[in-house]
N, C-alpha and C positions, 0 to 999 in steps of 0.2 A: 474375738475382737475383729472389728472391721478395719483391717490394716490400711486399706485404701482411703477410707474416710479419715483416719487419723493422720495419714500423710498429707492428704489434701487440706485438712483442717490446719495443720502446722503451716502449710504454704499460704493459706488465707491469712493467718496471723502475721506472717512475714510481710505480706503486701497490704496489711491493714484493712482487709475486707471483713469487718467485724460481723456483719450479717451472715456471710457465707461461713465464717469460722464457727459461729454458734450452731448453724444448721448441720455442719459436718460433724462437729463434736457430739451433737445429739444422737448421731448414728452409732456412737461407741458407748458400750456399757460403762458407766462411771466407775464401776468396780475395777475395770481394766485400765484405767488411766493412772499413770504415775503422777507424783506430786507436781512436777514441772508442767505437765500438760493440764493438770487441774488449775494451776495458776494461770496458764494461757487462756483456758476456758473462762475463768473468773474475770480476767481483763476484758475479753470479748463480750461477755454478758454485761459487765458494768458499762462498757462503752456503747452498748445498744440500749441502755436504760433499764436493763433487767438486774436491779440491785439484789433482789432475792436470789436469783440464780448465781450472781457473783459471790454472795455470802455462802451459799450451799457448796459451791466448788472450793472455796477457801477453807471451809470447815473440814471437807474431806482431805484436802491437802494438809491441813493442820494435824488431823488425826494420823495420817500416814507418816508425817515427819516425826511426831512424838513417838510413834511405834518404832520408827527406824533409829531413834536416838539423835535425830537432827534437830537439836534444840534451837539453833539459830534460824533454820528455815521455818520452824513452827512459830517462833517469836515474830518473824516477819509476817507470816500469815495472820497472826493475831493482831498485829499492828494495823494491817489493811482492813480487817474486819471491823476493828475499832473505828477507823476512819469512815467507813461506809455508814455505820450506825450513827456516828456523831453528826455527819453532814446531812443526814436525813431526819434530824430532830429526835434522836434516841441516845442522848449523851450518857445515860446510866448504863445502858447495854454496852456502848462503846468503851466506857471506863472499865467495865468488867473484863473486857478482852485485853485492854492495855495492861491491867493488873496481872492478868494471866501471862502476858508476854514478859513482864518484869520478873515474875517468879521463875520462868524458864531460863532467864539469863543470870540467875544467881550464881555467883562464882566465875562468871565470864569477865574478861578484862574491862576496865572502865571505858576504854576507847573502842570496844567492839562495835562494828558497823551497825548492828541492830539496835544498840543503845542510842546511836545517833538518830535513827528513825523514831524511836520512842520519845526522844526529846522534843519532837515536833508537837506532841500532845502537851508537854510541859510548857512549851512556848505559848500555845493557844490558851492554856490555863492562866498563865501570867497576864496575857492580854485581856482575858475575860475579867480578871480581878483588878485591872487598871495598873498593874505593875509593869510599866513600860521598860524600865531598866532591867528588870528580871527577864523579860521577853527578849531584849536585845542581847543580854549575856548568854542566854540559852541558845539563841540563834547562832551566835558566834561560836559557841561550843559545838553545835551541829556541824558548822563549816569546818572546824578543826578535825573532827572525826572523819568527815567525808574526804577531806584532803589526804589524811593518812591512808585511808582505805582506797583512795582513787575511785570513789563512786560518783560518777557524773550526775546521776539523778539527784542524790542527796546534796552534792556540792552546788548544783544549779538552784535547787530549792532554797538552800541556805543563803546564797548570794542575793537572790531576788527578795527574800523575806528580810534579810538584814538591810538591804537598800531601802525597802519601804519603811522599816522601823526607824532608820536614820532620818527620814523625812520628819517624823514626829518629834525628833530632837532638834530640828532646825538645820540639820546637816544635809541639805538637799543636793548640793553638788556631789558630795561623796556618795550619797545614795544612788544618784543617777548613774554614776560610774559603775556601780555594782549591777544595776539593772541592765545597762548596756552590755556588760560582760555576760550576764545570764542570757541575754537575747542572742548572743553569738552562738551559744550552745544550742538554742532552740532552732535557729536558722540552719545550723549545720546538721540538724537531725540527730543529735547525739543523746537526746533524752527520750525515755520511754513515754508512750502516749499519755497515760494518766498523769504522770508527773508534769509532762509538758503542758497539758491543759491547765493544771493547777498553777503552774508558774506564769503562764500567759495571763491568767486572771489576776494574780497577785500584782503583776507588773502594770497592767493596764489600769486597774483600780487605783494604784498608787499615782500614776500619771494624772488620772482624773482628779484626784484629791488635791494635787498641787497646781492644777490648771495647765499642765504641759500638753496642750492640745496637739502640737505637731507630733510628738512621740505617741500620744494616744491614738491619733489617726493612723499613723504608720503601723503601729503594732496591732491595732484592731483589724486593719486590712490583712496583716500577716496571719492573725488568728482566724479570720474568715477563710482564707485560702487553706489553712491547716485543717479546719473543720470540713471544708468541701472535698478535701482529698481523701477522706476516710469514709468508706461506704457504711451506712447504718449508724453513724455517730449520733448520739443523743446528748450526753453530758457536754457541757461547755458551750453548746449552741445557744442556750438561753442567755448566758453571760455575754456571748458574742453579740447577740441582738440588743442587749442592754447597752453595750458600749456603742454600737452603731446608732442607737437612739439618742444617746448622750451627745454624740458628735453632731448628728442632724439637728438636735435642739440648739447646740452651741452656735451652729451656722444659721439658725432661724428657720429651718425647714420643719415647722412644728407639726403639720399634718403627717408628714413622713415619719417623724420621730414617734408620734403616737402609734403608728402602725408597727414600727419595730418593737416598741415597748410592749404592745399587746402580744406580739409574737413571743417576746421573752417570757411573759407570764405563762403563755400556753406551753412553751417548751419546759419551763420549770415544773409545771404540773405533770407533764408527760414523764419527766425524770424523777418524779416523787420528791422534788426539792421545794416543798412548800415554804420553808423559812427564807429561801433565796428570793421569793417574790417581793419581799419588802423593798429592796432597792428599786426594782422595776416599777412598782406602784408609786413609790415616792417620786420617781422621775416623771411618771405620768401626771402626778399632782402638780409638779412644777410647770409643766407645759400648759396644763389646763388653767392654772392660775394666771399665767401670762396672757393667755387667750381670752380670759374673762369669764370662764366657766367656773365660778367660785364654788358652786355646790359640788360639781364634779371633782374639783381639786380637794375639797374637804373630805369627800368620800374616799379618794385615793390615799390621802394622808392617813385616814383612819385604818384602811387596809394595811398600809405600810407599818403602822404602829402595832397592829395585831400580829404581824410577822416579826416583830422585834426590831424594826428599823426606826431610828429616831427621826421623826418628820420635821426636823429643823434644818435650816431657818425658814422653810416654806410655811409652816403653820403660823409663825409669828407674822410673816408678811401677809398671810391670808387674813389675819385679824385686822391688820392695817388696811387692807383692801376693802374690808367690810365697814371701815370707819370706826372700829372699836379701838380707839387710840390707847386708852389706859390699859386694857388687857394686853394690847400688843407690846407696850413698853414693859409691863411686868414680865411678859413672856421673853422679851429680848434680854432683860437682865438675867433671868433664870438660865436661859440657854448659854449665856456667856459664863455664868458661874460654874456651869457643868463642863465647860470646855477648857482644858488645862494645857494641852499640847499645841504648838504653833500651827499645825496642819488643821486641826479642828477649828481653832479660832479664826484662821484665815478664811474658812468656809462660812463663817457666821458674822464676821465683823462688818462687812458692807451692809448687810441687812440691818444689823443693830444700829449702825450710824443713821441709816434712813429712818428707822422707827423712832429713835431718840430725838431726832430733829423734829419729826412730826409731833412728838410729845412735849416739845419745848425744852428739852434737856440738851441744849447746844454745847454747854461746857463739857458734859460727860461724853458727848459725841466727838468733841475735839480730841479728848484723851484717847478714845478708841481709834480715831483716824490716825493719830500720831503712832500708836502702837502698830497699826496695820502697815503704815509706810515702813516702819522698822522691820517687820516680818518680810515684807516684799523685798527690801534690800538684801536680806539674808538669803531668801529663796533664790532670787535671780530668775524667776519664771515670769514670762511676759503677762500671762493672764492675771496672776496675783498682783503684779505691778499695776495693771490697768484697773483692777478692782480697788486697790488701795488709793490710786490717784483719783478715781471717781468719788470715793468716800471723802477724801480730803476736799474735793471740789464742792461736794454737798455742804460740808461744814463751812467752807469759806462763803458760799452763797447765803447760808443761814446767818452768818456773822456780818453781812453787809460788806463783804470784801470781794466784789465781782472780778476785780483784776486778778487777784490770787486764784480765785475759782477758775477763771478762764485758763490759766496756766495748767492747773491740774487736770481739768476736763479735756483740754486739747491733747494732753499726753495720753489720757485714757482712750479717747476716741481714736487716735492714731494707732495705738496697739491693737484695738479691736478690729479696725479696718485691715491691718496687716494679717491678723489671724483669721479673717473671713467671718467674724462673728457679727452679723448684720444687726441683730436685735440690740445687743449691748452697745454697738456703735451708735445706733439711733438714740438710745437712752442718753448716752453721753452728749450727742449732738443737740438733743432737745435742751439739755441743761446749758450747753454752750450758748444756745439762743437766749436763754433766760439771763445768762451773765452779760451777754452783749446788750440786751435790752436795759439791764440795770446800769450799764455804762453809757447809755444814751445813743447807742448805734442801732436804731430801730430797723434800718434797711437790712443790715447784716443779720440781725436777730430774726427777722421774718424769713429770710432766705434759709437759715439753718433750721428753723422750726418747720418750714414747709417740707424740707428734705426729710426730716424726722417723721413728719406726718405721713408722707407717701410711703416711707419704709414700713411704718407700723401698719398701715392699711394693707400693703402687699403681704406682710407676714401674718396678718390676722391677729395682731396684738391689740385687741379692741380697747381695753382700759387706757393704755398709753395713747392710742389714737384720739380718744375722747379728751384726755387731759391736754394734749397738745392743741387739739382743735379749739378748746376754750381759750388757750393763750393767743391763738391767732384771730379768733372771732369775737373778742370782747365779750365772752360769756356764751357765744353761740358754739355748738359742738362742731368738731371736725373742721374748723376754719371756715365755716359758712359765713358769707357776707350777709349784711342786713337784707339786701335785695334777693339773694338766693333763698333766705329764710322766708321771705314773702311769697316767692314762687312756690316753695315747698308747702306752705300752708294752704295755698289754693289747690295744689295737686291733691292734698289730703282731703279736700272737700269734693273731689271728683270732677273738677273742671278740666276741660281739654285745653290744649295749647292756645287755640284761637280765643277761648273765653278768658284765659289768663292774660293774654296780650291785651284784650279789651279792658280788663279790670285794672291793669297796671299802666295802660297807655304805652305799651311796648310793641315792637314788631314781633311777629311769630318767630323770625330768625333769632332774635335776641332771647326770646323765651326758650327756644331749643338750646341755645348756647348755655343759658343758666342751668337748664336741666342736665346737660352733659357735665357741667362742673359739679352739680349736686351729686350726681351718680358717682363721679370719680372720687369726690371727697368723702362720701359716706360709705362707699363700697356696695351700695344697692345696685340692682340690675333691672328693676322694673318699677312701674308706677305704684303697683301694689306694695312692693317692699318699701318704696319711698314713703307711702302713706303710713305704713307701720312704724317706720323710723320717726316720722313727724310726731306720732302719738307717743312713742317711747321717750322722746326727748322734749315733750311738752311744748311743741312748736305749733300746735293747732289753736 
């Protein structure tokens, strides 16, 4: 045995240098490693993305533990082998190892710690079958076992998972308390690395689902630091990139969000986590849809679905963007029929309201908006409140009640501004402009619409920019005036500024000013691009 390598390998494990640990343990004959060191090697291999190596080390540890009569240790090894296989898309192999662990624990007390770990698989089975109550009961049982055994890893996992499950029953405040408590254990570095990574992901995903952007941002920053502090870490870096992408998207930084989401897909592939790519590609589709790349969005949704991620409500909104109203309405009804818990419904209701209004189903949209306001009141989360208020504002506008619409839309806009969500704030502000126009306050309406237009142009939200431009320009895109449209038509014919000035009886200085306004409103940066824009929008 290379005693120096073994000692140095253990030291590398202690300082969480996973790459060095794997290299040092590789210098030791695996036959010379005791079970505990094999488990250390497995963790290091897993955390560098070598899942095959992690399984091999655990299998050796399992064999040694069985031979030594250590049934508890062997059951724990079997549990983790089951986790690795299940999370990389091999559920049958994982189930076989879990069954082996259960057999090893026959005759052990019902509250044996290893039984608590095996109940994690039961919790996920309940979730997979839609048995939310069963999953919650199982998770609470895990917490009881962890508490009696004083196992920090299992207790922290149970708190975080119970908290997230409580969201789905509408008990958001209670769930957040448990997540906050779990976060204390993470920041105090009381939890082992693999469990810590899993808990971070459970917590941040939960905050994203309920729209708690402040916690999501804070905890994603903590996860980023945690990942950066571990040399060679591969798992969880993909999830970290997804969450950074979601936050950037929420703040309207769409190009940067796409970069992070592409990085997430790459890291999931490196980690052999193909199923996990579904969330990242769905989020890519959402950004591309907002930016107007409808073909790209559809392709992203297709990839997300191929990985088992439900591409809703994005796919229904994409149908609406294509002008396919009837299929969009049918899709909206179906996606709501399949959403039973308040968290899932809260993520779909705003889209459904928008689609049903477009389909002329204002009465049904009103029912959904009222439901959404009720959910928002229960959750107490700012983003959910903003979405529900926006939905209520849309219904009021469709019902020719602009005064009531204005109240809801201004509440939504204020929350989005406070959260730093520029795109959503601009969407709300555009509808505020529509409500003001319906109330006869044209000057205020135009002011709000122009602010929304500028924001959409800055963010690259081209479909919204075009729609607001029509509202400002009497049918002309992007708020172009009739004179600006004339100038643009002549640019498209190849005329110079002096020639345009002669044709329209204007000074060259005035023509230059019109061109400057045209470039600012349409987002083009050259006469060639302006010509293409004119042809694209039938202005020639």
